[in-house]
C-alpha positions as a LaTeX table, in Angstrom:
\begin{tabular}{lrrr}
\hline
Residue & $x$ (\AA) & $y$ (\AA) & $z$ (\AA) \\
\hline
Met1 & 131.38 & 116.36 & 46.41 \\
Thr2 & 134.12 & 117.98 & 48.48 \\
Leu3 & 137.48 & 117.39 & 46.81 \\
Phe4 & 141.01 & 117.61 & 48.14 \\
Gly5 & 144.37 & 118.08 & 46.48 \\
Gly6 & 147.48 & 116.14 & 47.42 \\
Ile7 & 151.15 & 116.67 & 46.58 \\
Glu8 & 153.70 & 113.94 & 47.17 \\
Gly9 & 157.05 & 115.68 & 46.92 \\
Gly10 & 159.77 & 113.17 & 46.16 \\
Gly11 & 163.44 & 113.69 & 45.55 \\
Thr12 & 163.12 & 112.54 & 41.93 \\
Lys13 & 159.46 & 113.21 & 41.10 \\
Phe14 & 156.36 & 115.02 & 42.32 \\
Ile15 & 152.94 & 113.37 & 42.18 \\
Cys16 & 149.80 & 115.50 & 42.38 \\
Ala17 & 146.25 & 114.18 & 42.68 \\
Val18 & 142.70 & 115.34 & 43.31 \\
Gly19 & 140.15 & 113.17 & 45.08 \\
Thr20 & 138.98 & 111.93 & 48.45 \\
Gly21 & 140.75 & 108.58 & 48.92 \\
Pro22 & 142.01 & 105.39 & 47.26 \\
Glu23 & 138.71 & 104.65 & 45.54 \\
Asp24 & 138.12 & 108.20 & 44.37 \\
Ile25 & 141.04 & 109.82 & 42.53 \\
Arg26 & 139.63 & 112.20 & 39.92 \\
Ala27 & 142.88 & 113.40 & 38.37 \\
Glu28 & 146.58 & 112.71 & 38.78 \\
Thr29 & 149.87 & 113.84 & 37.25 \\
Arg30 & 153.57 & 113.39 & 37.88 \\
Phe31 & 156.66 & 115.29 & 36.78 \\
Pro32 & 160.38 & 115.39 & 37.61 \\
Thr33 & 161.63 & 117.23 & 40.69 \\
Thr34 & 163.73 & 120.05 & 39.30 \\
Met35 & 164.24 & 123.44 & 40.99 \\
Pro36 & 161.60 & 124.57 & 43.51 \\
Gln37 & 160.05 & 127.38 & 41.48 \\
Glu38 & 159.65 & 125.23 & 38.37 \\
Thr39 & 158.45 & 122.15 & 40.25 \\
Leu40 & 155.92 & 123.99 & 42.40 \\
Gly41 & 154.82 & 125.90 & 39.30 \\
His42 & 153.85 & 122.60 & 37.64 \\
Ala43 & 151.87 & 121.62 & 40.75 \\
Ile44 & 150.07 & 124.95 & 40.91 \\
Ala45 & 149.16 & 124.80 & 37.21 \\
Phe46 & 147.75 & 121.29 & 37.66 \\
Phe47 & 145.52 & 122.25 & 40.58 \\
Lys48 & 144.30 & 125.45 & 38.93 \\
Glu49 & 143.30 & 123.42 & 35.88 \\
Gln50 & 141.53 & 120.85 & 38.04 \\
Glu51 & 139.62 & 123.58 & 39.86 \\
Arg52 & 138.42 & 124.89 & 36.50 \\
Met53 & 137.24 & 121.39 & 35.54 \\
Leu54 & 136.08 & 119.91 & 38.86 \\
Gly55 & 135.34 & 122.85 & 41.12 \\
Arg56 & 137.06 & 124.51 & 44.05 \\
Leu57 & 139.28 & 122.37 & 46.25 \\
Glu58 & 138.50 & 122.27 & 49.96 \\
Ala59 & 142.16 & 121.98 & 50.99 \\
Leu60 & 145.63 & 120.95 & 49.83 \\
Gly61 & 147.97 & 118.51 & 51.53 \\
Val62 & 151.72 & 118.31 & 50.99 \\
Ala63 & 153.72 & 115.22 & 51.96 \\
Thr64 & 157.29 & 115.95 & 50.99 \\
Phe65 & 160.88 & 114.81 & 51.36 \\
Gly66 & 162.73 & 116.50 & 54.16 \\
Pro67 & 163.93 & 117.54 & 56.46 \\
Ile68 & 161.16 & 120.13 & 56.74 \\
Asp69 & 159.68 & 122.35 & 59.42 \\
Pro70 & 156.07 & 121.29 & 60.23 \\
Arg71 & 155.73 & 123.49 & 63.34 \\
Leu72 & 152.94 & 126.03 & 62.85 \\
Asp73 & 154.49 & 128.48 & 65.35 \\
Ser74 & 157.93 & 128.45 & 63.74 \\
Lys75 & 159.34 & 131.18 & 61.51 \\
Thr76 & 160.53 & 128.48 & 59.11 \\
Tyr77 & 157.18 & 126.63 & 59.02 \\
Gly78 & 156.43 & 125.23 & 55.60 \\
Lys79 & 160.02 & 125.29 & 54.42 \\
Val80 & 162.55 & 122.63 & 53.46 \\
Leu81 & 165.49 & 122.68 & 55.86 \\
Pro82 & 169.13 & 121.86 & 54.91 \\
Thr83 & 168.92 & 118.88 & 52.58 \\
Pro84 & 171.25 & 117.06 & 50.19 \\
Lys85 & 168.76 & 117.83 & 47.38 \\
Pro86 & 170.44 & 120.63 & 45.37 \\
Gly87 & 168.51 & 123.89 & 45.31 \\
Trp88 & 165.84 & 122.87 & 47.82 \\
Ala89 & 167.28 & 124.04 & 51.14 \\
Gly90 & 165.07 & 126.90 & 52.28 \\
Ala91 & 162.37 & 126.29 & 49.65 \\
Asp92 & 159.14 & 127.79 & 51.00 \\
Ile93 & 156.55 & 125.27 & 49.86 \\
Val94 & 153.55 & 126.36 & 51.92 \\
Ser95 & 153.87 & 130.09 & 51.21 \\
Ser96 & 154.22 & 129.42 & 47.49 \\
Leu97 & 150.92 & 127.53 & 47.53 \\
Met98 & 149.12 & 129.97 & 49.83 \\
Lys99 & 149.83 & 132.84 & 47.45 \\
Val100 & 147.66 & 131.09 & 44.87 \\
Phe101 & 145.15 & 129.01 & 46.84 \\
Asp102 & 143.20 & 130.60 & 49.69 \\
Ile103 & 142.44 & 127.26 & 51.35 \\
Pro104 & 143.82 & 125.25 & 54.28 \\
Ile105 & 147.11 & 123.49 & 53.58 \\
Gly106 & 148.37 & 120.44 & 55.45 \\
Phe107 & 152.13 & 120.01 & 55.50 \\
Asp108 & 154.24 & 117.09 & 56.68 \\
Thr109 & 156.93 & 114.64 & 55.63 \\
Asp110 & 156.26 & 112.12 & 52.90 \\
Val111 & 156.70 & 109.27 & 55.38 \\
Asn112 & 154.38 & 110.77 & 58.00 \\
Gly113 & 151.84 & 111.22 & 55.21 \\
Ala114 & 152.27 & 107.61 & 54.12 \\
Ala115 & 151.86 & 106.45 & 57.73 \\
Leu116 & 148.60 & 108.37 & 57.94 \\
Ala117 & 147.36 & 106.85 & 54.68 \\
Glu118 & 148.25 & 103.30 & 55.73 \\
Trp119 & 146.46 & 103.87 & 59.04 \\
Arg120 & 143.32 & 105.17 & 57.39 \\
Trp121 & 143.09 & 102.99 & 54.29 \\
Gly122 & 145.96 & 100.51 & 54.09 \\
Ala123 & 147.86 & 97.82 & 55.96 \\
Ala124 & 147.71 & 99.45 & 59.39 \\
Gln125 & 144.01 & 100.14 & 59.87 \\
Gly126 & 143.18 & 99.99 & 63.56 \\
Cys127 & 146.86 & 99.87 & 64.59 \\
Asp128 & 148.05 & 102.56 & 66.99 \\
Pro129 & 150.94 & 103.22 & 67.58 \\
Leu130 & 152.13 & 102.68 & 64.03 \\
Val131 & 155.59 & 102.88 & 62.46 \\
Tyr132 & 155.90 & 103.29 & 58.69 \\
Leu133 & 159.31 & 103.06 & 57.02 \\
Thr134 & 160.27 & 103.63 & 53.43 \\
Ile135 & 163.55 & 102.07 & 52.32 \\
Gly136 & 164.63 & 103.10 & 48.85 \\
Thr137 & 166.65 & 106.04 & 47.55 \\
Gly138 & 166.58 & 107.27 & 51.15 \\
Ile139 & 165.22 & 105.92 & 54.41 \\
Gly140 & 162.52 & 107.72 & 56.34 \\
Gly141 & 160.09 & 106.86 & 59.06 \\
Gly142 & 156.61 & 108.07 & 59.97 \\
Leu143 & 155.17 & 107.62 & 63.45 \\
Leu144 & 151.55 & 107.80 & 64.57 \\
Ile145 & 150.66 & 107.63 & 68.27 \\
Asn146 & 147.21 & 108.12 & 69.83 \\
Gly147 & 145.79 & 109.00 & 66.44 \\
Ser148 & 148.26 & 111.83 & 65.82 \\
Leu149 & 151.37 & 112.11 & 63.67 \\
Val150 & 154.39 & 112.72 & 65.86 \\
His151 & 156.25 & 116.03 & 65.76 \\
Gly152 & 158.64 & 117.44 & 68.31 \\
Leu153 & 161.74 & 119.46 & 67.69 \\
Leu154 & 160.87 & 118.79 & 64.03 \\
His155 & 159.72 & 115.32 & 62.98 \\
Pro156 & 161.00 & 111.75 & 63.33 \\
Glu157 & 164.24 & 111.01 & 61.48 \\
Met158 & 164.34 & 107.23 & 61.78 \\
Gly159 & 166.61 & 106.88 & 58.78 \\
His160 & 169.42 & 108.60 & 60.63 \\
Val161 & 169.60 & 106.47 & 63.76 \\
Leu162 & 173.02 & 104.98 & 64.35 \\
Leu163 & 173.33 & 101.20 & 64.11 \\
Pro164 & 176.00 & 98.73 & 65.21 \\
His165 & 178.43 & 98.50 & 62.28 \\
Asp166 & 180.95 & 95.67 & 62.26 \\
Arg167 & 183.56 & 96.99 & 59.86 \\
Glu168 & 185.28 & 93.62 & 59.62 \\
Val169 & 182.09 & 92.10 & 58.21 \\
Asp170 & 181.10 & 95.22 & 56.28 \\
Pro171 & 183.97 & 97.64 & 55.61 \\
Phe172 & 181.71 & 99.97 & 53.59 \\
Pro173 & 182.04 & 103.40 & 55.29 \\
Gly174 & 178.45 & 104.49 & 54.59 \\
Ser175 & 177.03 & 107.01 & 52.17 \\
Cys176 & 175.13 & 109.54 & 54.30 \\
Pro177 & 176.66 & 113.02 & 53.76 \\
Phe178 & 175.79 & 113.95 & 57.36 \\
His179 & 176.51 & 110.80 & 59.39 \\
Gly180 & 178.36 & 108.32 & 57.18 \\
Asp181 & 177.21 & 104.94 & 58.44 \\
Cys182 & 173.79 & 105.71 & 59.95 \\
Phe183 & 170.83 & 103.50 & 58.94 \\
Glu184 & 170.34 & 105.49 & 55.72 \\
Gly185 & 174.05 & 105.50 & 54.99 \\
Leu186 & 174.23 & 101.71 & 55.22 \\
Ala187 & 170.95 & 100.42 & 53.84 \\
Thr188 & 169.50 & 102.58 & 51.05 \\
Gly189 & 169.41 & 101.40 & 47.47 \\
Pro190 & 172.25 & 103.81 & 46.53 \\
Ala191 & 174.31 & 102.55 & 49.49 \\
Met192 & 173.85 & 98.98 & 48.30 \\
Glu193 & 174.91 & 99.97 & 44.79 \\
Lys194 & 178.06 & 101.72 & 46.07 \\
Arg195 & 178.94 & 98.77 & 48.28 \\
Trp196 & 178.38 & 95.99 & 45.72 \\
Gly197 & 179.05 & 97.80 & 42.45 \\
Gln198 & 175.63 & 97.17 & 40.90 \\
Lys199 & 172.05 & 98.26 & 41.44 \\
Ala200 & 170.24 & 96.47 & 44.23 \\
Glu201 & 167.45 & 95.22 & 41.97 \\
Thr202 & 169.99 & 93.37 & 39.82 \\
Leu203 & 171.40 & 91.36 & 42.74 \\
Pro204 & 170.11 & 87.75 & 42.85 \\
Pro205 & 168.11 & 86.63 & 45.91 \\
Asp206 & 170.99 & 84.48 & 47.21 \\
His207 & 173.52 & 87.33 & 47.04 \\
Pro208 & 175.09 & 88.15 & 50.47 \\
Ala209 & 173.87 & 91.73 & 50.02 \\
Trp210 & 170.39 & 90.73 & 51.09 \\
Ala211 & 171.40 & 89.08 & 54.36 \\
Leu212 & 173.36 & 92.22 & 55.23 \\
Glu213 & 170.45 & 94.43 & 54.22 \\
Ala214 & 168.03 & 92.39 & 56.33 \\
His215 & 170.46 & 92.66 & 59.24 \\
Tyr216 & 170.56 & 96.47 & 59.18 \\
Ile217 & 166.81 & 96.78 & 58.75 \\
Ser218 & 166.23 & 94.33 & 61.60 \\
Leu219 & 168.58 & 96.20 & 63.93 \\
Ala220 & 166.61 & 99.38 & 63.30 \\
Leu221 & 163.23 & 97.70 & 63.71 \\
Ala222 & 164.23 & 96.03 & 66.98 \\
Gly223 & 165.13 & 99.47 & 68.31 \\
Phe224 & 161.86 & 101.01 & 67.15 \\
Ile225 & 159.87 & 98.14 & 68.67 \\
Cys226 & 161.53 & 98.63 & 72.05 \\
Thr227 & 161.15 & 102.42 & 71.88 \\
Phe228 & 157.66 & 102.97 & 70.46 \\
Ser229 & 155.92 & 99.62 & 71.07 \\
Pro230 & 154.04 & 99.88 & 67.76 \\
Gln231 & 151.08 & 97.64 & 67.04 \\
Arg232 & 152.31 & 97.25 & 63.47 \\
Ile233 & 155.29 & 98.15 & 61.31 \\
Val234 & 154.70 & 98.81 & 57.61 \\
Leu235 & 157.66 & 98.72 & 55.21 \\
Gly236 & 157.57 & 100.40 & 51.81 \\
Gly237 & 160.01 & 101.76 & 49.25 \\
Gly238 & 161.89 & 100.30 & 46.33 \\
Val239 & 164.27 & 98.09 & 48.31 \\
Met240 & 161.33 & 96.39 & 50.01 \\
Gly241 & 160.04 & 95.35 & 46.58 \\
Gln242 & 162.25 & 92.26 & 47.05 \\
Pro243 & 159.82 & 89.73 & 48.58 \\
His244 & 162.58 & 87.49 & 49.95 \\
Leu245 & 163.59 & 90.28 & 52.35 \\
Phe246 & 160.51 & 90.00 & 54.56 \\
Pro247 & 161.09 & 86.42 & 55.82 \\
Met248 & 164.72 & 87.28 & 56.52 \\
Ile249 & 163.69 & 90.34 & 58.51 \\
His250 & 161.02 & 88.39 & 60.40 \\
Arg251 & 163.56 & 85.80 & 61.52 \\
Glu252 & 166.24 & 88.27 & 62.49 \\
Val253 & 163.98 & 90.66 & 64.40 \\
Lys254 & 162.74 & 87.73 & 66.50 \\
Ala255 & 166.33 & 86.63 & 67.11 \\
Leu256 & 167.43 & 90.14 & 68.11 \\
Leu257 & 164.52 & 90.60 & 70.53 \\
Asn258 & 165.30 & 87.15 & 71.94 \\
Gly259 & 161.91 & 86.65 & 73.60 \\
Tyr260 & 162.10 & 89.87 & 75.61 \\
Ile261 & 158.95 & 91.39 & 74.07 \\
Gln262 & 156.27 & 88.92 & 75.20 \\
Ser263 & 153.73 & 89.67 & 72.49 \\
Glu264 & 151.77 & 87.09 & 70.55 \\
Gln265 & 152.25 & 89.20 & 67.44 \\
Ile266 & 156.03 & 88.98 & 67.62 \\
Leu267 & 156.38 & 85.50 & 69.06 \\
Asn268 & 153.95 & 83.69 & 66.76 \\
Arg269 & 152.57 & 86.06 & 64.11 \\
Ile270 & 155.45 & 88.30 & 63.15 \\
Glu271 & 154.56 & 88.01 & 59.44 \\
Asp272 & 151.35 & 89.89 & 60.33 \\
Tyr273 & 153.26 & 92.42 & 62.42 \\
Ile274 & 156.03 & 93.55 & 60.04 \\
Val275 & 154.18 & 93.87 & 56.74 \\
Pro276 & 154.46 & 95.40 & 53.26 \\
Thr277 & 152.55 & 98.52 & 52.42 \\
Gly278 & 148.89 & 97.99 & 51.65 \\
Leu279 & 148.73 & 101.01 & 49.34 \\
Gly280 & 151.91 & 100.31 & 47.38 \\
Gly281 & 153.42 & 103.27 & 45.60 \\
Arg282 & 150.27 & 105.34 & 46.21 \\
Ala283 & 150.78 & 105.67 & 49.98 \\
Gly284 & 152.56 & 109.02 & 49.64 \\
Val285 & 150.05 & 110.87 & 47.48 \\
Leu286 & 147.12 & 109.36 & 49.39 \\
Gly287 & 148.84 & 110.53 & 52.56 \\
Ala288 & 148.92 & 114.04 & 51.11 \\
Ile289 & 145.15 & 113.87 & 50.51 \\
Ala290 & 144.70 & 112.65 & 54.10 \\
Leu291 & 146.76 & 115.63 & 55.30 \\
Ala292 & 144.47 & 117.96 & 53.31 \\
Gln293 & 141.43 & 116.40 & 54.98 \\
Gln294 & 143.08 & 116.76 & 58.36 \\
Ala295 & 143.78 & 120.43 & 57.65 \\
Val296 & 140.06 & 121.23 & 57.59 \\
Asn297 & 139.15 & 118.82 & 60.39 \\
Lys298 & 137.11 & 116.63 & 58.06 \\
Ile299 & 138.79 & 113.60 & 59.61 \\
Pro300 & 139.56 & 113.52 & 63.37 \\
Ile301 & 143.32 & 113.00 & 63.67 \\
\hline
\end{tabular}
């Protein structure tokens, strides 16, 4: 059977897997994200070992934290662009892999990869356009329209949109090193911890932190709904592991849209429109496998 390799490059850990999809993962490993040479060296060693055991891989896919350059015609294609992650700005991920593996390599953001995986196998099957957001250590968004992941100047950066920020209600200045109080600066897990003085997962469900968090997420989603008109929005990441957040978001998004979007999904079935990830924590690495399949045109994307 044709096998594909996938790399989910996260800010704290890398996950590598070999397989063809959610029901067929032959091997998997994870290790901390350290410096690029060491981290990519662990990934390369894993795939070389799997090729010895399972046979030659057809392609590799990389779904990684960003910002990155996914433009094939760019001189910085395959590289990590300026990032808060120490040591990773300029890291040449694709070239490092191509020196060892003479196979096609798909390369995109971790959130675009997760969007692709949710569309193919998860909570957004048959939904196009699709928005996928991860809300955790950072905030990122993947966008799929007409069966294709969206790129442009670079790739979507939904975590860095600017939101209304009432400083009388929330005097927290924001934690984004680039923009201060953008979406990511206001609503990540680390931002919540800085604002409230304890980790988000330790805050009780009735803590005011959650109403504020739902508010910022809902502001962003209302904007994405008006801009992209997605058929579904999938929310993943550690912060969204709090189940009481979803009903709060459903109510507030409807209130913010105020009946303007005349869609049955929003008016009467919003709990089926803004949904949790169907693939859980595996969306990223499965997205990397989907990117590998896309790279050799095994799957029409």
